[in-house]
C-alpha positions in Angstrom: 85.2 -26.4 -8.8 86.0 -22.5 -7.5 83.9 -21.5 -5.2 84.5 -17.6 -6.4 81.9 -19.4 -9.0 78.7 -18.5 -7.1 79.6 -15.2 -6.1 77.4 -14.1 -9.1 74.6 -16.0 -8.0 74.9 -13.6 -5.1 72.6 -10.4 -6.4 69.9 -13.0 -7.6 69.7 -14.4 -4.4 69.5 -11.2 -2.2 67.5 -9.8 -4.8 64.4 -9.7 -2.1 66.0 -9.4 1.0 64.4 -6.5 3.4 61.3 -5.8 4.4 58.3 -6.5 2.8 56.7 -3.2 1.4 53.4 -1.9 3.2 50.0 -3.1 1.3 49.1 0.8 0.6 52.6 0.3 -1.3 51.9 -2.7 -3.5 48.3 -1.0 -3.8 49.5 2.1 -5.7 51.7 0.3 -7.7 49.3 -2.0 -9.3 47.6 0.9 -9.5 50.0 3.3 -11.1 51.2 1.1 -13.1 47.2 -0.4 -14.8 47.0 3.6 -15.1 50.3 4.0 -17.1 50.1 6.1 -20.4 49.2 4.9 -23.0 46.1 3.4 -21.1 44.6 -0.2 -22.2 40.7 -0.1 -23.4 40.7 -2.8 -20.7 41.7 -0.3 -17.8 39.1 2.2 -18.9 36.0 -0.3 -19.6 37.1 -2.1 -16.0 37.4 1.4 -14.4 35.6 4.2 -16.3 38.2 6.7 -14.7 39.8 8.7 -16.8 42.2 10.8 -17.2 42.0 10.8 -13.9 42.7 7.2 -13.5 45.5 6.8 -10.4 44.1 9.5 -8.7 40.1 8.0 -8.9 40.9 4.6 -8.6 43.4 5.3 -5.5 40.8 7.3 -3.8 38.0 4.5 -4.3 40.3 1.4 -3.3 41.3 3.5 0.0 45.7 2.9 -1.0 46.2 6.3 -0.7 45.8 6.1 2.8 49.0 5.0 4.3 47.3 2.6 6.7 45.5 0.9 4.2 45.6 -3.1 4.7 44.8 -5.9 2.3 41.5 -7.8 3.5 38.8 -9.1 1.0 42.0 -9.6 -1.6 44.8 -10.9 0.1 48.5 -9.4 0.0 49.5 -12.7 -1.7 46.6 -12.3 -4.1 47.3 -8.9 -5.3 50.7 -9.7 -5.1 49.7 -12.4 -7.6 47.8 -10.2 -9.5 50.4 -7.7 -9.7 53.0 -10.4 -11.2 52.3 -10.4 -14.9 52.7 -6.0 -14.5 56.3 -6.9 -13.8 57.2 -9.7 -15.6 58.6 -7.6 -18.7 60.6 -5.2 -16.0 60.5 -4.0 -12.7 61.3 -0.2 -13.5 57.8 1.6 -12.1 57.0 3.8 -15.5 57.4 1.1 -17.4 53.7 0.4 -18.8 52.5 -3.2 -18.7 51.1 -4.2 -22.8 47.7 -3.9 -22.9 47.2 -8.0 -23.4 49.0 -8.1 -19.9 47.0 -5.9 -18.7 44.0 -7.6 -20.4 45.6 -10.6 -17.9 45.2 -8.9 -15.3 41.4 -7.5 -15.3 40.4 -10.7 -16.1 41.9 -13.6 -14.2 41.9 -11.2 -11.3 38.2 -9.9 -11.0 38.7 -9.4 -6.7 41.0 -7.1 -7.5 39.3 -5.0 -9.7 36.5 -4.7 -7.7 38.7 -3.7 -4.6 40.0 -0.9 -6.7 36.4 0.0 -8.2 35.7 0.8 -4.7 33.3 -2.6 -3.8 34.2 -5.6 -1.7 34.0 -9.0 -3.5 
């Protein structure tokens, strides 16, 4: 067996190397992805933020503060809720499909509450 055959797997194994993103950055990324145009009806229904969706949710949730930390919604839970939003690709400007957004809104009511500025 040739050892260099396994070198192709190196990027996959090292893909998550590095420091964790701060909680504020994780929260901001979730909000950004939910609010990307074209905004889904599920976002409008759950957050009623209008065209200023991202700014409104950042203010309501407290995620705009660089010192934001997850508490009532744990970091692990937020990452689980974020997973469907990045399933199609990690590019920050790739809008998730509306079925994906509906999945997040339906399966993560605690996150929806956080983003609306209310505790669970």
